[in-house]
C-alpha positions, 0 to 999 in steps of 0.5 A, spaced: 335 728 569 342 726 568 346 728 562 348 724 557 354 724 551 351 723 545 357 720 541 359 715 546 351 713 546 350 713 538 350 706 537 346 703 543 341 709 541 341 708 534 338 700 536 334 703 540 331 706 534 331 701 530 325 698 535 322 705 535 322 712 538 318 718 537 319 724 533 316 731 536 315 737 532 311 744 534 310 749 529 307 755 532 301 753 536 301 745 532 304 740 534 305 732 532 308 726 534 311 721 530 314 714 530 321 714 527 325 708 526 331 711 522 336 716 525 343 718 524 348 721 528 355 725 527 359 730 526 357 735 521 359 742 519 363 742 526 356 740 530 354 734 533 348 733 529 342 728 528 339 726 521 332 724 521 327 722 515 320 724 513 316 722 507 313 728 504 306 726 505 306 725 513 303 730 517 309 732 520 313 734 513 307 740 514 310 741 521 317 741 520 318 744 514 315 750 518 319 749 525 326 750 527 327 744 531 325 737 533 326 732 538 327 725 538 325 721 544 328 713 545 324 710 550 327 705 555 320 702 558 316 698 554 312 702 550 310 698 544 303 700 543 305 708 543 310 706 538 305 702 534 299 708 535 304 713 533 306 710 527 300 707 524 295 713 525 297 720 522 296 727 526 290 730 521 286 725 523 287 724 530 290 727 537 295 721 538 297 725 544 291 724 547 289 717 544 297 715 546 296 718 553 302 722 552 304 729 555 310 733 554 314 738 558 318 744 555 325 742 553 331 745 555 334 748 548 328 748 542 321 750 542 319 743 540 318 739 547 320 732 549 315 727 551 314 726 558 317 718 558 323 715 561 328 715 555 334 718 551 332 725 549 335 729 543 333 737 542 336 738 536 336 746 532 334 744 525 340 746 520 339 743 513 333 740 510 335 736 504 329 733 499 331 726 496 333 727 489 330 720 486 335 721 480 340 720 485 337 714 489 340 707 488 336 703 483 336 698 489 332 702 493 327 704 489 323 698 491 322 702 498 318 707 494 312 704 490 308 711 491 314 715 489 314 718 496 321 720 497 323 722 504 327 730 505 333 729 510 332 734 516 339 735 519 339 738 526 344 740 531 344 737 537 343 742 542 341 738 549 341 731 550 339 727 556 336 721 560 330 722 564 327 716 568 
């Protein structure tokens, strides 16, 4: 494993996340993986931070509400089939790890594991949960929420970041 500096690589990683990355969350003995296409890096509360957004209707939302951490796994290999699977199937209905032939390994600093894939991995301790207030959203964004299924924003302090082959 090669250590990575999240600040220097943020723009490149954000571009990759637009194509799809994996979010892994573990709460107790329950775990799920889902595709994300949004994330933000920054320095907040004197900490290197990553923010992700999860709609309340998603299976992962129920898990992350009980979790203390999450990992974001940004593949460097072509994993379009797995990204599609984890973005179109629900953990309520299937085991995406099994169906996608995805395995995990223990993270260095947090409870939620990382995927055993070539890529960039971010281990984040949840430091803030902020449900979106629809009254505060610009009206031109309402079209993204026809079912009024708003996101919760999760801010994670990045405790470890690295690249695996």
